[in-house]
Residue, then its C-alpha position, 0 to 999 in steps of 0.5 A: x757131504x757138507x759143501x762150504x763156501x769161501x770168499x776170495x778178495x784181492x787188490x783192495x788198494x786202500x779203497x775202504x768204501x769198496x771193501x766194506x761193501x764187499x764184506x757186507x755182501x759176504x756176510x749177508x750170504x752167510x760166508x764166514x771164511x775169507x781169503x785175501x790175495x794181496x795188494x792192500x795198500x797204494x792207489x787209494x787213501x786208506x791203506x792203513x784202515x784196509x790192512x787193519x780190517x783185513x787182519x781181523x776179517x780174513x782167515x788167510x792173507x797173502x803178499x801182493x806186489x804193492x805190499x812188498x815194495x811200498x813199505x820196503x824200509x830200504x826204498x826211498x821215493x821221490x814220488x809224492x804219492x808213493x811217500x804219502x801212501x807209505x806213510x798213511x799205511x804206517x810202519x807196523x802195518x808195513x812190517x806185517x804186509x811184508x811178512x805175509x806168505x807168498x802162497x796158500x794151498x788147500x784141498x776142496x772137492x778132491x782138487x788141490x787149489x793154490x792161491x798167490x798174487x801174481x805168478x808162481x815165481x814172484x809177486x812182481x811178474x804179471x800174467x795177463x788173461x791173454x797169456x800164452x800156453x807156456x805162461x798157463x802151464x807155468x802157473x802150476x809149477x812148484x817154485x822156490x816161492x811156492x815151495x816143493x813140499x806139496x804136489x802141484x795144484x789142479x787149480x790156480x787162483x790169482x789176482x794182480x791184473x784186476x781182470x776176472x777170468x776163468x780158463x781150463x785145459x784138457x788136463x782139467x787144470x783150471x786158472x782163474x783170476x779174482x779181479x779187484x775189490x778196490x780198483x777193478x778194470x773194464x767194469x769198475x764195480x768191485x768183484x770177488x770170488x766164491x769157491x763152493x765145495x767140500x773143504x779139506x777133502x781129497x774125494x771128488x765132489x761138486x765144486x764151483x767158482x762164482x764171481x760176484x759184483x757189488x755196487x758201492x758209493x764210488x763218489x763217497x770214496x772219491x770225496x774222502x780221498x779229496x778231503x784228505x788231499x791224497x796225491x793223484x786224486x784225479x787219476x784215482x777218480x778216473x780209474x774208479x769211475x771208468x775202469x781204465x788205467x790212469x795212463x790214458x789221462x796223460x794222452x787225453x785218450x778215450x779208450x774202449x778197452x783197458x789194456x790200452x793204458 
């Protein structure tokens, strides 16, 4: 029995400084397989660089909500920041992002894992950590988006909310959220997940889920965004420094809990 480790990253959002720090940590641990759960672009200044790096470093790349709507060629923006992020990512990367698969299934230590960005139905529906029972159960359903060819999963890993968490029920079903590399909430330190087990095996074996926080040079990332005159740079800096959404800036609030924004 050979245990293998896989790194799961997500929600880099154009923050190349954070991504490079996380990739360095993954490499230092000897992990060679990386799966990306989406949202490469938007919010940060280097969506193009992030996308191109993930093309080469990630074995699996999955569609995120920003990857779907931001590069949409049929969509016109009257928002300066949206236009800037779309142009910075580039048309070729935009086409690649919108072509990414919705989900990815695999076996590890006798458990079927399904990864997607936000929900079992669409990248545009959010399931927060304080969901109800119906939302929990729904995450395991086969849908038009996930396909009906595979059995329903035992474990669901997703992203989107930038909130890392873990939950199980009495049926041994497990849900976890990877958190965010480039725009993590509450604790703004980049976070990713390591899965540990016997890959591609339908036999029960040891299995683990681990979250890893990786410090990085936040001020260097903010300085770069400022130097290229990225729109909404003050809001970006606020999120990276505090771990609270930029909506709080509009109300001049001092939040104690990020859902407030």
